[in-house]
N, C-alpha and C positions, 0 to 999 in steps of 0.2 A: 492202327491204328482208327478205329470208324470216324471218329469223331471230326479225322480228317478231312473228310470227302464233305460234310456239309457249311458251306459258304459263312451260314450262321454262324458257326462256332467262330470264326477268323473278324467278323465285324464284330460284336459281341469283347474279343480278345485286342480289337481295335488294331488288326494286320491284317486286312484288308482281302478284298475278291484276290485283286493279283496275285497276290502270295500263293489260297490257296487254288487258285486255277492249275498255277505253274508245281506247288508239290500235287494237285492231283497228275499232273501229267507225268509226273515223273512216277507216283508209282505205276498208273496205269501202261509204264515201260520195266517195270523192275525189271523182268527178265532179263534184257538185253538197255544195257547204258545207250544213252546220248553221242560218247563218243571212247573210240574205242581203247583210246590213253588210259579210260580211266579202271576200265579193268588190271586186277593187278593182282588173281589168280583164279580158283574155282573151287567149288567144291568136290570130291571123289570119289568119298562115302559117307553116304551116315544112314542109320540104324532107327527107330526110335522117336523125340520128337524133337525136331532142330524148325524153328524159326530165326527171321531175321527183316532186319528195321533198315529203310535205306531212304533215305531223305523222306525221314518222317513219316512214311507207310509201312506195313505190313508188305514184305517181300509172300506173293502167293504162290503159294506148291513148291515148298523148296524141295531140289531134287538132288539128285548127282550129277553135275554140269554147270548144275546155278552157279554164276560168274560170281565173283567177290567184288567189291568196288573202297573204295577208302571210305573210313566213317559209318560202314556197315554197321549191325550191330546184331555176332550171333552169339546163338541163344540155343544151349540144349536145356530138354529137361530131363525130372529123375528119372524115364527110359531112354534118354537121347545118347548119344557119341556122334563125332562127325569126325572127316580129317580133312582141310586144303590145303591145295598148291599152291603155292604163290609162286606164280610165272611169270611174272614179269620184266621185260630184256635189261628193263633200268636196274630191276632189284634182284638181290643176292635171293638162289633159291632158296626155297622154307617149305619143309612138311610141320601143319599146326594140328595136333592129333589135341581132343576138344570131349573132354571127361563128360560123365553127367554133371544135369543143375551145375554148369558153366555158362558167365555171358564174357564176352569181347569183341573189343571193335583193333581195329589196323587205322593207324594215320601213318600217311609218306609226303613227308614236307621238306625243304632244305634247310640244312642247317650247318653254318661252317664252311659251306662249302662240300657238305654231303648228300648225298640223298641217305636220309633216315626215315626208317621203319621202325614205327612203336608198335609194340600187340600192347593193349588196356586191357590189361584184367580187373573186373569189375568182383570175382570170387565165382573160389572152383576150381579144375585146375586145368593146364593145357602140358605139351609136351611138347618140344619141339624139334628141328629137326635145320638147320643152316648149315648152308656152303658157305667158303671161306669166299670173304667178305673181298670186294675190290679196292682201293682206297679210299675210290669215292664214295663207299657203302660204310653205313650203321646200323645197324639193329638193338632196340633197347626191349625191353618186357618190363612195363611198371604197374602201379599196386599201389594203396595206399604210401605206406612207407618206407618207400626201396624201387632205387632203380636196375633194374639188371642189363651189364651190357656184355652185346655176344661178339666173340669172334674165331666166328664157325666152329658147330659144338650141336653136340646132344644132348640138351636137358630138360628139369619136367619145375613148372612153381605153381606151388598148390597155396592156395587162398581159401581157407574156409570160414562160415560164417565167424569165430570167435575174434577173428580178425590176424590170426596168425598166419605165418608164409614159412613156409618150403623151397629150396630151393636146391636140386640133386639134379648132379652131370654125370649122363651115362660116359660122355665125351668132350675130351676140350676143355673150356673152361672160359667159369661165369665170373664176369664181376661184380658183387653185387654191393648198391652204394646206397646205405642207412639217410633217412631225414635226415640227421645230423651229420652229413658229409662222411662221415667214415667206410671205407670200403674193406670191402671182404672179397674172398675169393673161393667159388666152387669148382672144385673138381674133382674127377675119378678118386674114391676113398676119402675124401672133404663133404660133407655139405652144410647149406647154414642154413640158419633157421632165425626164428622172432616167435616168442610164445608176449603174450598181452605180462606187460605189464612190466619190459625186461629186454634189456637190450638184444640186435642182432649178435650170435653167436658162430663159429664156427665147430663142428662135430664131424671128427672122425667116426668113416663108414666104409665096412670091407666094400672094394664095385660088386662082388659077389653075390654082397646079399640087400641092394639097394634096393631093390622091388620092396622087398619081404619090409623092409623099412619104412617104406612110405604109406605101404600098407596097413605098417603097425601105426606110426604118428597119425593114420589119419582117424583111425581104431579113437590112439589117445583123445585123441582130439572132439571126436564127435562123443566120445563119456563126458569128456572137459565141458565142455557144451551142454549137455544135458543135467549135469552138477549144479554150471552157473550160468544159466539161462533168465534167471529174474538180472538176475545183475549186469548183464551182456543186455540184453533188450534196455535198460533204466537208462546206458550207455550211448547206445545206440541211438534213444529217445532224442534224449540228450542234445547229441548231437545232429540230429535231423532236422530239432526244431529250432535249433539259430541259423545251419545251415539252407532251410527251406522257407526260410524269410528273409536272408540276405540276396537268396539264387531270387526268388520272385518278383523282392524289386532291383535286382539288375537287370531282369526283363521284362516287366513294367519302364524301365529306364530304354532299354534298344527298340520300344514299342513305339521309345517319341522320331527312334528315323525311320518310322515308318517308307516315306521318298525313296529311300535310300533301297531299302528292302523291296520294295515293289520292283523298282526296275532292276535288283537286282537277279529277281523273281525269273520277267522278262527276259530278262539277255541270258539266262541260263535255256532256257524256251529256247529260243531261235541261236544259241549256241556262239555266242560272242557277249565281251567285255565294249563299257563303256571310250571313250579318249582317255590318253594319260592325267589331262587334266581331271576328270569329269573322276576317276580312278584314283588319284591322289587325293581329291576332298571325301568319297567315298570313304578310304582307308581311315582318313586323321579322323570323321565320326564316328567309326563303329567300332575302330583299334581298339584304344586306352579300353574300350566297356567289354571289347572282347576278352581280353585277359584275362579281366576279372572276372564274367561268367564262365571264362575253362575252366579255371582254379577251380569257382563253384559248382559247375557238373561236377567234373573231374569227384573231388570230392562224398559231395551227397547220391553222385551213382552208386558207390559203393554202399555206401549208406542204406541206402533205400533196396538195393538185391538182397544185404545182410537181415534188415529185416520184413522183410518179404521173406526169407530162409524161415525165421525166428518166428517167424507166424503161422507159419505150418507144424513146427513145431508145441508150440501155443494153443493148439487149434486141439492136440492132442495131451494139453493138460498141462504142460511143461511151462514150468516160468509162469505161471500167472501169481501176480501182485498188486502191489501198488507203486507210481512211480513219482517222481518229485510234482509237486502237486495237489497230491491226493487224488488226480485219473490214475484209472483202476486201466490195465494194461490189454484188457477186451476194449475197452473206449477207445484209449491210444490207437491200437493195429485197425480197431474196424476203423478209425479214421484216415488213416496211412492210406488204409484197403482201399475206399471211394476218392482217396487224390492218387491212388498211382497209375491210372490211364492219363487225366490229364497233365501230372506229374513230367511221364514219362515224355510227353507230345512234346513236354518244354524242352526237356532236353536233349528229345532228336534233332530238336529247334535248332537249338546253339550249335549242333553238328554242320544239320544244313547253312547255317551262315555261317563258320568256319571255313567248310568245304568251297563256299564263294568267295570268304576273304582271300582264299590260298588261289585260286585264278586270278586271283587282280593284286599280287604280291610276290610274285614271281616265287609261288610256290612254297612261298615264307610264312612260319606261322605268325601271328600278329605277338610284338615285345612291348 
């Protein structure tokens, strides 16, 4: 994101030159992490448009062999595909196949005494093959409304712009927990799906017909999207308005901890953290707010992803109309397009602060 390289942007935002220079330093070394332990894997295959954002900056010249770090955001264009290998010794070995028009990131944190790898998919489709887990490891995949718990398996998660979710399992077993706490299981022969306005359900599908089912399901959802584009834009517009308002307010509150953020940025460049007493004070200053920021960012990123994809349809004349309050879809989507770069910068900054918090909290996320 080019505006991160301009210190005037950070002064206007109240984030300070210190944080600016720290993030530029991170961007300048994006092809090689500051600490070897930050690397969790690498890109083993790519074609078409594939990009990556790390510590608030675009990684330049993404290619096969590019390292992957926690909190990196991986993006594929409509012609893009990628395959990533998770090879860090402390993590379960994983292969992640990324389809076109997909965005996701991976977090690694200590939870309940286990090293937990969480793949957060904003939208699109990813296929994972996960080796058998040790008792000290866990792997999850998160969408808007469900968490998939993995026990060593080969499975695919599809999350299109309609807000649906499909979980299909080629081998092993995936536990799917919806946002109401209901548990379902995807195994060979049974898929788990959710459609708009409906609860999660299991559907029997012959294992031999799984790929055809996935393709037919995607086609059906694409057809549904074209027929209901205006209604889906309206629903996402309502969500975006509320979430962006709350998220921007929380970001403004975060900027009031400028001294802590500047200090973390300088320490990040130096490869160290403060004393135990300093770290405790800093965690107390940031922790509760970061919990709220992360919750809002998680939802907002996914709504923003859908709106960007919906705009591509809208540009072809699909879903044109009027939103709540009489604003036209054309005016609203133009406004979102103008905000996109600034919003992406703020969302990336939230991931950067989370990364720094983990380094000062024994690898644990704020609670």
